[in-house]
C-alpha positions in Angstrom: 0.1 0.1 0.0 1.4 3.2 -1.2 2.5 6.1 1.5 -0.5 8.4 -0.1 -3.5 4.9 -0.3 -2.5 5.2 3.7 -2.7 9.0 4.3 -6.1 8.5 2.6 -7.2 5.6 5.5 -5.7 7.5 8.1 -8.5 10.5 6.9 -10.7 7.4 7.0 -10.2 7.0 9.9 -10.9 10.5 11.1 -13.9 11.0 9.8 -15.3 8.1 11.1 -14.4 8.3 14.6 -14.2 12.3 15.3 -10.4 10.6 17.1 -12.4 8.7 19.5 -11.6 4.9 20.5 -12.1 2.3 18.1 -11.7 -1.4 17.7 -13.5 -4.8 17.4 -13.7 -6.3 20.2 -13.5 -3.0 22.8 -15.5 -1.1 20.9 -18.4 -0.6 18.6 -18.8 1.2 15.0 -22.3 2.6 14.2 -22.9 4.5 11.1 -20.4 3.8 9.2 -21.9 3.5 5.9 -23.6 6.7 6.0 -20.2 8.4 7.6 -18.2 7.1 5.0 -18.2 7.2 1.3 -17.4 4.7 -1.8 -13.6 5.6 -2.2 -13.0 6.1 1.5 -14.6 3.2 2.4 -12.6 1.3 -0.1 -9.3 2.8 0.9 -10.1 1.8 4.5 -11.1 -1.9 3.7 -7.6 -2.5 1.6 -5.9 -0.7 4.9 -7.6 -3.1 7.2 -5.8 -5.9 5.1 -2.4 -4.2 6.7 -4.0 -4.8 10.2 -4.5 -0.9 10.3 -7.6 2.2 9.4 -11.1 2.7 11.3 -12.5 -1.2 9.5 -8.8 -2.5 10.5 -10.2 -5.3 13.6 -14.5 -5.1 13.1 -16.6 -7.4 11.2 -17.3 -5.3 7.2 -19.2 -8.3 5.9 -22.9 -7.2 7.7 -21.4 -8.5 10.8 -19.8 -11.8 9.7 -16.3 -12.7 10.8 -14.4 -13.8 7.9 -12.8 -17.8 8.8 -9.4 -17.0 10.7 -7.9 -19.3 13.6 -7.2 -16.1 15.5 -11.1 -16.5 16.4 -11.3 -20.1 15.7 -14.0 -21.0 13.2 -13.1 -21.8 9.6 -15.8 -20.2 7.7 -18.4 -16.7 8.3 -19.9 -16.4 11.4 -22.7 -13.8 13.0 -21.6 -13.3 17.0 -23.7 -11.9 19.2 -24.4 -8.6 17.9 -21.8 -5.7 20.1 -21.0 -8.4 22.2 -19.1 -6.9 25.6 -17.1 -10.5 25.5 -13.3 -11.1 24.8 -12.1 -13.5 21.6 -11.7 -16.7 24.0 -9.7 -18.7 20.9 -6.3 -17.7 22.0 -6.4 -18.9 25.1 -8.7 -21.7 24.1 -5.0 -22.5 21.3 -2.6 -21.7 24.2 -4.1 -24.5 26.5 -4.4 -26.6 23.6 -0.5 -26.4 22.3 1.3 -26.1 25.6 -0.5 -29.4 26.8 0.0 -31.2 23.3 3.1 -29.2 23.6 4.5 -31.1 26.8 2.8 -35.1 26.6 4.7 -34.8 22.1 7.8 -33.9 23.9 7.7 -37.2 26.2 6.3 -39.5 22.9 9.9 -38.3 21.7 11.4 -39.6 24.7 12.8 -36.2 25.0 16.2 -36.5 27.3 15.1 -40.3 28.3 11.5 -38.8 29.6 9.5 -41.8 29.8 6.3 -41.3 32.0 3.2 -39.0 31.3 2.7 -38.1 34.5 3.7 -34.9 34.4 0.8 -33.9 31.7 -2.1 -35.5 33.8 -1.9 -32.0 35.5 -1.7 -29.7 32.3 -4.6 -31.8 31.6 -6.4 -31.5 34.2 -6.0 -27.8 34.3 -4.9 -26.0 31.3 -5.7 -28.5 28.5 -8.7 -29.5 30.4 -10.6 -27.2 32.5 -9.2 -23.5 30.7 -10.2 -25.3 27.5 -13.7 -26.6 28.0 -14.3 -22.7 29.9 -12.8 -21.1 26.9 -15.4 -23.9 24.2 -18.4 -23.0 26.5 -17.1 -18.9 25.6 -17.0 -19.5 22.3 -20.4 -20.9 22.3 -21.5 -17.8 24.0 -20.3 -15.8 20.9 -21.7 -17.9 18.7 -19.3 -20.2 16.5 -20.6 -23.5 16.7 -17.0 -25.0 15.7 -15.0 -23.2 18.2 -17.6 -24.3 21.0 -17.1 -27.3 19.7 -14.0 -28.3 18.9 -12.5 -26.8 22.0 -15.1 -28.0 24.2 -14.0 -31.4 22.9 -10.1 -30.8 23.0 -11.1 -29.9 26.4 -12.7 -32.5 27.9 -10.1 -34.9 26.0 -7.6 -33.9 28.3 -9.7 -33.9 31.1 -10.5 -37.5 30.2 -7.1 -38.3 29.2 -5.6 -37.1 32.9 -8.6 -39.2 34.2 -7.0 -42.3 32.7 -3.5 -42.3 33.8 -4.4 -40.6 37.2 -1.5 -42.7 39.0 -3.8 -44.2 41.4 -6.8 -42.1 41.1 -9.4 -43.7 39.2 -8.4 -47.6 38.9 -8.9 -47.7 35.2 -5.6 -48.7 33.3 -4.9 -51.3 36.7 -9.0 -52.6 36.4 -8.5 -52.8 32.2 -4.9 -55.3 33.1 -6.5 -57.2 35.4 -9.4 -58.3 33.4 -7.5 -58.7 30.1 -4.1 -57.9 30.9 -1.8 -55.1 29.3 -2.3 -56.1 26.0 -6.3 -54.7 26.9 -5.2 -51.7 27.8 -3.0 -50.8 25.1 -6.1 -51.5 22.9 -8.7 -50.0 24.5 -5.9 -46.7 24.8 -5.3 -47.3 20.9 -9.1 -47.6 20.2 -9.6 -44.2 22.4 -6.9 -42.5 20.2 -8.4 -43.7 16.9 -12.0 -42.5 18.2 -10.3 -38.5 18.6 -9.2 -39.0 15.3 -12.0 -40.0 13.1 -13.2 -36.5 14.6 -10.7 -34.8 14.3 -10.7 -35.7 10.4 -14.4 -34.5 10.6 -13.8 -30.7 11.4 -10.2 -31.1 9.4 -13.0 -30.9 7.0 -14.7 -27.7 8.0 -11.3 -26.3 7.5 -11.0 -26.6 4.3 -12.4 -23.5 2.9 -10.4 -21.5 5.6 -6.4 -20.4 6.3 -3.5 -22.6 5.8 -2.2 -22.2 8.8 -6.1 -23.0 10.7 -5.9 -26.2 7.8 -2.3 -27.5 8.9 -3.1 -27.5 12.3 -5.4 -30.1 12.1 -4.2 -31.5 9.7 -1.0 -31.9 12.4 -3.5 -33.0 14.7 -5.0 -35.2 12.5 -1.9 -37.1 11.7 -0.1 -36.7 15.4 -3.4 -38.8 16.6 -3.8 -41.7 13.8 0.3 -42.4 14.0 -0.2 -42.7 18.1 -3.8 -44.8 17.3 -1.8 -47.3 15.5 1.3 -47.2 17.7 -0.9 -48.2 20.4 -2.8 -51.4 18.2 0.4 -51.9 16.0 2.7 -53.5 18.9 6.3 -54.3 18.4 7.5 -57.7 19.2 8.0 -57.3 23.4 3.7 -56.1 23.2 4.4 -52.4 24.0 3.3 -49.6 22.1 5.4 -49.2 19.0 8.0 -46.4 19.6 8.8 -45.6 16.0 5.4 -44.6 15.7 4.2 -43.4 18.9 7.7 -41.0 17.6 6.3 -40.1 14.6 2.4 -38.8 16.8 5.1 -37.0 18.5 6.5 -35.0 15.9 3.3 -34.5 14.4 2.2 -33.3 18.1 4.8 -30.6 18.3 4.2 -29.6 14.8 0.2 -28.8 15.8 1.1 -27.1 19.0 3.3 -24.4 16.8 0.2 -24.1 15.1 -1.9 -24.0 17.5 0.6 -20.7 18.9 0.5 -19.4 15.5 -3.3 -19.3 15.5 -3.4 -17.8 19.3 -1.0 -15.0 18.4 -2.8 -14.5 15.0 -6.0 -13.9 17.1 -3.8 -11.9 20.0 -1.4 -9.2 17.9 -3.3 -6.3 16.5 -2.2 -2.5 15.4 -3.1 -1.6 19.2 -0.5 -4.2 20.7 2.2 -4.9 18.1 4.5 -3.6 15.3 3.3 -6.9 12.6 0.4 -8.8 12.4 0.8 -12.8 11.5 -0.4 -13.8 8.4 -2.7 -16.6 8.2 -2.5 -16.8 4.2 -6.2 -17.8 2.7 -7.2 -20.3 0.2 -7.5 -19.1 -2.6 -10.8 -21.4 -3.3 -12.0 -19.2 0.0 -14.7 -16.7 0.3 -11.8 -14.4 1.2 -9.5 -15.7 -1.7 -12.3 -15.4 -4.2 -13.0 -11.6 -3.1 -8.9 -10.8 -3.0 -9.1 -12.1 -6.4 -11.8 -10.3 -8.2 -10.6 -7.4 -6.6 -7.1 -7.6 -7.8 -8.8 -7.9 -11.0 -10.8 -4.8 -10.7 -7.7 -3.0 -9.6 -5.4 -4.2 -12.8 -8.1 -2.9 -15.1 -8.0 1.1 -14.1 
């Protein structure tokens, strides 16, 4: 964007707000179309793509938010009018990311650590409870995908912690007492494969969103798949297959960093950062098609 366009965006900003505070989450815009000319609005929309201007952090499509991992939703949805609640997605993504990161390091056998006991605390307190709460808040703002995904993965971590709580619920010992160690490994493999199926369903809902959002679920899906196979297809000693479990750990690490990336994209804006993170919309997504049309229009001018 040229300097002249930036200056025009600032003029549009001043005309719209008269120097008053604004923001897509903390502030609200009213009478936007009545106060801005068509040219000013077009300039402001272009400026918003670079993270500044009067439309940088507001809903510009009739109150609907575009697909964006930072809001943890893969398509347009209409939030509660004049919502007072902050964006809960970065909190849920961060809770998921940290818990997944630690467990994946253990699956990789980092520094010889093999017992996942330390993850139990994280799974109860952060990946479980906090992520579940974030999912409930997503429901409050009208985000069906975010509510389903964050609440479900919060439930995953809580159930994971319940299974592995030492001496707490006796799930492992009771299964092994009935059918031996192989019975628990098979049961845990079924548990993981169920989450692989669920994550595949969510993955299908990200095919028209952004690369950052899609690859989060793609890598997580592969992590569940490899971990499930690792528990079901054991080695000669009857233990979870180490190479396959490590492959699951690698994809888990990637999923954790992609979750942090999407969380960061939802936190950073022009009020707290000198840059915003690119999320790259798919060319066939609604936003991708819209930008292609706008490029064609600019080329013909």
